[in-house]
C-alpha positions as CSV (number, residue, x, y, z in Angstrom):
1,F,87.6,162.3,43.3
2,P,87.2,164.3,40.3
3,L,84.1,164.4,38.1
4,P,84.4,161.6,35.3
5,G,85.0,163.4,32.0
6,L,86.3,166.7,33.6
7,E,89.8,167.5,33.5
8,M,91.0,168.3,37.1
9,Q,93.2,171.1,35.5
10,E,90.1,172.9,34.4
11,V,88.2,172.2,37.7
12,G,91.3,173.2,39.6
13,G,92.0,176.3,37.6
14,F,88.3,177.5,38.1
15,L,88.3,176.8,41.9
16,R,91.8,178.5,42.2
17,K,90.7,181.6,40.5
18,N,87.2,181.9,42.0
19,T,87.9,181.2,45.9
20,E,89.5,183.2,48.6
21,Y,90.7,182.0,52.1
22,K,87.1,182.5,53.5
23,D,85.5,180.2,51.2
24,V,84.9,176.6,52.1
25,V,84.1,174.6,49.0
26,F,81.4,171.9,49.0
27,S,80.2,169.6,46.2
28,P,77.4,167.1,45.5
29,V,79.4,166.0,42.4
30,C,82.8,165.7,43.3
31,E,85.5,165.8,46.2
32,V,89.0,166.7,46.4
33,P,90.4,165.1,49.8
34,M,93.4,166.0,51.6
35,T,95.1,163.0,50.6
36,P,96.6,162.2,48.0
37,P,97.6,165.7,47.7
38,F,97.8,165.3,44.0
39,F,94.4,167.0,43.2
40,L,95.0,169.8,45.9
41,S,97.8,171.0,43.8
42,Y,95.4,172.0,41.1
43,T,92.6,173.3,43.2
44,R,94.6,174.8,46.2
45,K,91.4,174.2,47.9
46,R,90.0,171.0,49.5
47,V,86.3,170.2,48.1
48,Y,84.0,168.5,50.7
49,W,81.6,166.0,49.4
50,I,78.2,166.8,50.5
51,T,74.8,164.8,50.4
52,S,72.7,167.4,52.2
53,W,72.6,170.9,53.7
54,G,73.4,169.2,57.2
55,D,76.7,168.2,56.0
56,I,77.6,171.9,55.5
57,R,76.2,172.9,58.5
58,R,78.2,170.6,60.4
59,K,81.5,171.3,58.5
60,L,80.9,175.2,59.1
61,D,80.2,174.7,62.8
62,G,82.8,176.5,64.7
63,L,84.3,178.5,61.9
64,P,84.6,182.3,61.9
65,E,81.5,184.3,60.9
66,G,82.8,185.6,57.7
67,T,83.2,182.1,56.3
68,R,81.3,181.2,53.1
69,A,80.2,178.0,51.8
70,S,81.0,177.9,48.1
71,I,79.0,175.2,46.4
72,F,80.6,173.8,43.2
73,V,78.3,172.2,40.5
74,T,78.4,171.7,36.9
75,K,75.8,172.5,34.4
76,D,75.3,168.8,33.5
77,R,75.4,167.6,37.1
78,N,73.6,169.6,39.8
79,P,71.2,167.6,42.2
80,I,70.4,171.1,43.9
81,P,67.5,173.3,42.6
82,W,69.0,176.2,40.6
83,E,66.5,178.5,42.0
84,R,67.5,177.6,45.5
85,L,71.2,178.2,44.8
86,R,70.6,181.5,43.1
87,K,68.4,182.8,45.9
88,L,70.8,182.0,48.6
89,S,74.0,183.1,46.7
90,V,75.5,186.4,47.3
91,K,77.9,185.8,44.4
92,T,78.0,183.3,41.5
93,C,81.0,182.3,39.3
94,N,80.3,180.6,36.1
95,E,82.9,179.5,33.4
96,D,82.4,176.8,30.7
97,G,79.5,175.1,32.6
98,L,81.3,175.2,35.9
99,F,79.6,177.1,38.6
100,L,80.5,178.1,42.1
101,F,77.5,179.6,44.4
102,K,79.0,181.5,47.4
103,I,76.5,181.4,50.2
104,P,77.1,183.2,53.6
105,S,77.7,181.0,56.4
106,A,75.0,182.4,58.4
107,V,72.4,180.9,56.1
108,F,73.5,177.6,57.4
109,R,73.7,178.6,61.0
110,G,70.0,180.0,60.7
111,K,71.0,183.5,60.7
112,G,70.4,184.2,57.1
113,S,67.8,183.7,54.2
């Protein structure tokens, strides 16, 4: 579910504006499940809850090569080292303390950095 203290409209608008079809969104700080569909109406993207890189690897398994793992975190809540995200990311979106790090799926399949 959404982060405590963050408006879903703000998060939803940020994700809607900064994601494409090939982005699969993951987050260690929030989740947007398929049901109930209320939160999906804001994000237009499902956000998968992760606790490890393995969670991302398993979800990307079998998806097309061009897929990107987009990691959503906030300035105040990010358990992943910033340096690691910046190093792996091919594109970073940042707006009002919300961050989306776009990482090629090849990285999680052992074919990238």
